[in-house]
N, C-alpha and C positions, 0 to 999 in steps of 0.2 A: 769391339764387335759383340753383337748380341742378336736377339730375336724380338719379335713383337708378339705379345700374348693378348688375345682378344676374347672377351666374354660377350656373347651375342644372344639376343632374344629375338625371335621371329614369330609372326602370326600371319596367316593368310586365309582368305575365304574365297571359294570357288562357287559360283552360282549359275546354273543354267536358267536363263530368263525365258527362253522359249525353245522350240525345237532347233532353231538356227542361230540363236543369240546367246552368248556366254560372257559372264563378267568375272574377273578375278581382281581382288584387292589384297595388297600385302603391305606389311610394315616390319622394319627391323630397327633395333637399337643395339649399339655396341659400345663397350668401354675397352679401349686399347692402351697398352703400355709396354714400354721396352723392358726387357729382362735380360740378364739377371740384375742389371743396375737400372733403376727407375729414373731414366733421364727425361722421358717424355710420356705424357698421358693425354689422351684425347678421346672425344666422343664422336660417334657417327649415328645419323638417323637416315633412314630411307623409307619412302612411302611410294607405292606404285599402284596403278590400275590399268587393266587391259580389258578392252571391249572387243570381242571377236564375233564376226558374222559369217556363217557358212553360206557361201554363194552357190556351190554345187557339192556333189559328193566328195570331190577331191580338191576343191579350192576354197580357201578361207581368207577373208580380209580382216585386218585387225588394226586397232589403234592402241598405243601404249604410252602412258604418261609416267614419268618417274621424277621424284624430288629427292635430292641428296643434300645432306647437311654435314659438315665436317667442322669440328671446333676444338681448338687447343686453348684451355683456360689461360688467363693472363698469369705469367710467371715473371717476376721482376719487372712488371710494367708492360710486358709484351704478350700478346695473344694473337690468335689467328682464327678467323671464321670464314667459311666458304659455303655457298649454297649453289646448287645447280638444278635447273629444270630441263627436262628433255622430253620431247614428243617424237614418237616413231610411228610410221604407217607401214604396214607390211601386207604382202600377198603371199600366202603359203600354200604350196601344193603337196599332196601326199599321193603315193602310189604303192601298190603291193605287187 
């Protein structure tokens, strides 16, 4: 039994393109390994972008794209790679 230790670096940029349009771009990189015994070590990458449009004072429409990559380097001839793309559309309302 053990735990996973992760070292992660992240960067994100938020930019208002107009009074009603907003863009957010983000990226992460992580190195993960089991501890106290290093049985497994793997890397992860994530990149995402969100484009949001304010429809009214309380309603926002947005589109979100995310790419995830997960990789275990070959150990004794075996490795594992997985990639995932996801697109989300949302309507968000706020009230006070």
